[in-house]
N, C-alpha and C positions, 0 to 999 in steps of 0.2 A: 284250539280247538280240540273236542271228546272225539272218539273215534267214531267212526259211522261205517256200517256193512251197505256196500254199492250194490244195487239189483239190477242197476243197468248204468249205460255209457251213452250218453247223446252225443255226435259229434257236427260239425261242418266239415265241410271237403275242401274245398279250395283254400289254402293259406293254411289251413290246420291242419290236415293230415298229409297234404301233397303243398310243396312251398309255392306261393303264388306265382313266381317267376316262370315255374316250370307249366304251367299249364295254359301258357298264351298259344301254343301249338294246337290243342285241346288235346295232345297225347299225352296228359302229364297223370303219372301215376302213381301210387303209395309208393315208399322206396322200401325195398324187401324186408329190413330189419323189423319195420314196423308192422307191416301187413304180416308178417310172422305171429307175434305176439297179437294182434286184433282176430289173425284166425284161432289163436288158444283162450282169448279172452270168451269169444264169442259161442264155444262149446258150453261155458259155464252159465253165463249169464248174456240176455239181449245187448246186443251194439246198433244203433240206430242212427242214420243218417238224415240230418236238416239240413238242407242247401239250396242255392239259389239256382243248381244246375238242374236240369232234367233229368228224368227215367234213362232216356236213352244214352246219357254222359254218365251218368253214375253207376248203373247196373253193372256194366262191365268189370267196372274198378273196383266194385266192394262188394265182391261177392259173398261175403263173410258176415253181411249185415242183414237183421230180421225185418227190418223197416226203411224205406226210403221215404223221407217228406220230402217232395223234390218242388220245386220253383216257389221257396218261401211258404210251402206249406200247403199251395193251390191244390196239389195233390198229392197225395200218401198211399203208398203203397205197400202192403202188409205181404211177407212171401212165407213159404211153405216149403219146409224139409223136412223129407221121409226121414222114417230111421236108417235104409240103407244106404240112403245118401250120406248121412252123418258119420256113419260108419266108414264107409270110402274118405271122407275129407278127414277122419282119424287116423287113418292110416297113408296117408299122403305125407310126403315132405313139404310144406309147405314152400311157395317160392320156385319150385323145381318147373312149375310151367314157363318161367322163363329162361329156363336154360336147357335141361336134358329132356324134357317132357312138356311138350307145348301144349298138348293135347289134353292132357291132364285137370286143370280148371277152366280152360275155355269151353270144355263139354258140360260143365257142373253149373245146372242152372236150375235156381230155384224156382217152384210154380209161386205163379202170382195169386193170392190166396184172396186178395178183395183189392178196389180201386176206389179210392172216396175221393171225391171236389170238398174243395170249403162247401160248407152248407150256401145253400141258395146262388150258390157262385155261377151254375152253368149258363142262365140266361145273360147274365153278363159277358162271359166270355166268347157266348155266339157273336154278340154285338163287336165288345171290343177288339177281337183276336184281328177282326179283318182292319180295324183302326192300327192296331199295331204291326200287321203287313207293311199296309203301305208306309209307315212311319221309318220300319226297318227299309224299305225300296230308298224313299227320299233320303235317309241318312248316307247311305252308302253311295247315293250318286253325289251329294253335296257334300261328303267330307272322304271323299277316294283316296284309301293310300293311307290316311290320318288314322281313322278306327277300325275296328274288323267289330261288326252286328253279329251276333251270337241269337240264335232263335231258339227259344224253349218251348217245347210242344208239349201236352198232354200225354201219355204212356201212349194210347191208340192214334194219337197223332191228329186229333181229331180238331183240339184247339192249339193256337198258338198262344199263349197263357204270359210269355214273357220275351224280353229281349235283355241284353247285356251287350252297352255300347264299350268297349274293351282297347284301350289303347296303350297297354302296358310292352306293347311293341316297339316303341319309342323311345328312343337311347334318352333323352332327355324331360320325361314324362311327368316329372315332377314338376317343372316350369310350363308346360304346356298344357298343363290343368287347369291353370289361371286363364290362360285363355280358350281352351276349347268348349270347356263345360258351363259356360253362359251362352254360348252361340246355341250350344244342344239342348238345353233348357227353354231356349225360346224359340226352336223350332216344335218342341214339344207341346208346347203352349200355344202355338200358332194350330197344330195340327187338332188339338183337342178344341179348340172353339170352333174350326171348323166342322168339326164333327158333329157338334152339337147342333149347329144350323140345319146340317145335311140328311141329321139321323132322326126317324120319329119317335123311334124308342128311346124313352129316359132310362139314360144306365148311367153309373157311378163315373167319375173322371178315372184314366189310366192313372197307375199311382207311381211317381218318380222316388226312386231308393238313390241318393248321392252317399259318398265316404269323404271322412275328413283328408284320410291320405293316400287314399285304394286308387289305380290308376282306372277305374273304369266306372259307371253306371250303370243303374237296372231300370227298366222301365216294364209293370205288372199289369195284365189287364183290371184287377180290381187290387183293393188294399188287401195286404198280406202283411205278415212279422212274421219273425221266428220265438215271438212270445208264443203267438196262437198255436204255430207249428208244435211246439213244446208241450202246450195243454194237451192237443189233440192226441197225440201220441203217446205220453203218460198215462191221460185218463182213459183213453177211450179203445188205444191199441193194445196198450200195455198194461191197460188199467191198472197202472201204479196211481199213489198218492204221495206227496210232498210229505214227511214224518218231521222236517225242521227241528230235527234232534235225534239222540240215541240211537240205535244202530242199523234199525230194520228197515229196508224196502226204499234207502237214498238212492238218490241219481248224482252223477257227474256230466256235467255239461262241457265240452273242448270246440273251442273257436277262435276266430283273430281278428274279426273286424267289426266296426259300428254295428252291422249288421245282428250280430251275435247279440247285442246287451239285451233285447228282450226276454231270452232265452237264460242269458246268465243270472237276469233278475229272477227266474223262478226256479232254478235248479238248487239242491242243497249243497253242491259242492261245483263252485264255478271255476273252469281255469282257464286261462288266455295265454295262445300260443304265439310266440315271435318267431315268426319266419321271414322276415326281410328288415335287416338295418335301415332300410329307405322309408319303413313304414312308421310312422307314430301314431296308429289310431287310439282315441279315447275307448277305454274299455272298461267298465263296469266288474269285471272279474274279479273274485276274492283272493285269486292266486294267477301267477306268470311267470311261463319259463320257458325256455327255448325250445324250437322247433328238433334240435339235435338231441334235446335230452328226453323226447317225450317217450320213444320206444323206449326207455332205461323204466320211467314212471310208472310206464304201463306193465313193465315186466315185475316193479317190486309188488304194483298192487295185485297183481296177479299171485304170484308167489306168497302175499299177505291174506291171501283167500279174501280177496275182496275188502279189506277193512283198510278205510281211509283213515290216515292223520297224518299231520305235517311232517314226521320224520320220514316220509316217501319223499318227501319235494326235497327236505334242506339238508337229508344226512345221508 
């Protein structure tokens, strides 16, 4: 591959910047070495997160990000950072907030410049967020102690836009996947059919997203995927266009699971991250690296002035 100049990095969060297993208690944070290089990169080019997580989960953990595309792109938050705040960040040792100066980064808050929902999604969210809420409650009752239901709200907490049915806490979740997921799919189907009968307003069905090997399922209030999120962030927020060759304005996308494939297919450079040896997702990425090598690769990219070539990975 010829060298390409990276203009922006777009990345998944769970399993990509933070190992899958460490997010199970909702406290999962990015390892310090990786966070340091992401802060350094973000001073020079945009770093954007495209995740199934919501704003309330992502924002405290990704203060370096210019854009948060949350809940699979259902809501996109662009963030504002002023000159004074930029200088404060540059003058602070990254990672110090975890050790000697807990207040330093907890007090750094990028102002929200703009909130955007997917086009024509508000009416669907008004109806289907109620259906999602009932579904979440029934799953918790039916599968008590077997699954954890994570609710994903829009930034102003106006709508419940998605839920994750998570069972990664189970010791033998790989074998349990074959037993649990069919029962959950049937329950979701029943709730959808009941809603169709009782609701006078016609809305699209809930969107169920399953994974080939990851120990969770997602249900969203409407159809969404990371390809749509990628298109919106690059064209509407960052105003970049894929160049398909040469050095100018290329994008790098990082991800670890099946739901990243639509974004992999759109990015100029796509890189799959292996964060758990138990997972064997079918990734359509051009490159693959192990999670423990990610911060080294990004450091090389930074020091190479964001000019990407195969040598950064293989040497």
